[in-house]
C-alpha positions, 0 to 999 in steps of 0.5 A: 536850656541852661549852660551847665544843662548843656550837653558836653559835646555841644558846648565843646563844638561852641569852644572850638569857634573861639580864636585868637584875633591875631589869626585874622588878616586884618593887618594886611593890605592888598597887593598894590593897593597903594599909589607909588610913595605912599608905602610909609603911609599904608604901613603906618594905616596897617599898624594902626588897624593891628594895635586896633584888632590886637589890643581889642580884647586886652585892656592891657594893650599889645606887646612890640613883639607881638605887633613885630610878629603878626605884621611880619616887619622888622622891628625896628621899622614897627617901632619907628612907626609906633612913635609917629602914632604915639606921637600923633595921638592915634596910639598910646604907650603904657609907661609902665608895661610898654604896651600898646592901645589906640590912643585919644585921637582914634577915638575922636575919628570913631566918634566923628565916623558914628555921627556920619559915615557909619549909616549901615551900623546906624540901621543894623542896631535894631535888626541885629537885635532882634535876630540874636532875640530870635535866633538866641545866637550871635549876629553880625552886621558884615561890611564890604570894602573893596575886595575884603569884608569887614565884621562892623557889628556883632550882637551876642543871642541870649542862648548858650552859645557863643560864636567867637569866629568873628569879631569886630574889626576882622578883615578877611577876603570876599568869600570867606565866611557866611556874610562874606560869601553872600556879598561876593555872590551878589556880585557880577561874574566880572567883578567877582573875577577881579575880587579873586584876582585880588585877594590870591595872594591873601588866600593863601592863609585861607588853603580851603577857599581856592578860586574852584571852591569860590565859585562853586560856593558862590553858585550854591549861594545863587541857587538857595538864595543865601550863603551858607558857611558849613564849617568850611572857615573854622570847623564846627562854626556854621552860619547863614547870610542875606546880602543888604542893598544900599537905596542905589540896590548896590550890595554894600553889607551882608546880615548873618547868624552864627552858631555850631553845626548841631544847631543849624539843620535844614528846617531851623536854617530856612526859619532863619534865613527868612528872618535875615531876609526880612532884616535885610529888607527893613535895612534896604527900606531905611538906607533908601529913606535916608537918600530921600530929601 
């Protein structure tokens, strides 16, 4: 079905899944996570990450006023940190527009990371392509980072619906979203309690994800064997996810497929879950092989 032939209500529901990058809490740090005396370093790293996320879809960069608003830091403080980041090459400022975007040194670090540290991204490429082709929807790789989940890869499908509820670089508390919920559900109960405690302050931005709700979602996910985001994060945006384990059987990532409610009925959901499980096993096998001599 072409986008023009698609029923109008379906297309409108798909558009509901769009959202601004500034709505993510990618710039937020866990309260108390930084050691004493390292606050300035933490603020610089948070601002660097924020520049990356906000300028992600804006080739002309992001303004100082928006960085100030989203970071909730004093304008003078944000400017000082930006000057330091520009001087080090991690951020560049357009001389004509005064807007900011990632600099050459950030690109160099990204290239170095892709050669070694991004083992999950490297082994996920083929799986994401197959998932997006089979589903005709958007496939995601979500990676655990402490008590949070980060969207590391996104692969668009050939179908008419584009789900923009999650973009590369978005960072949310574990449990928010299908892949993130799959990761949380795979943790032991005592670790889940630690995660909920660590993200309590951040989750005030997510009023529908209180402790009681997350415990209920974890129980449902464990019973079903997969995680379902049935529009709880963003109305109209539905997704299913399964956990990916490393060579030591630790839950380190998740694969998910996101679409809209009308395209995720029970039968299709079960079919997608089977494909997700197969690709998760493929990734697990590839990660295991990489640890062998």
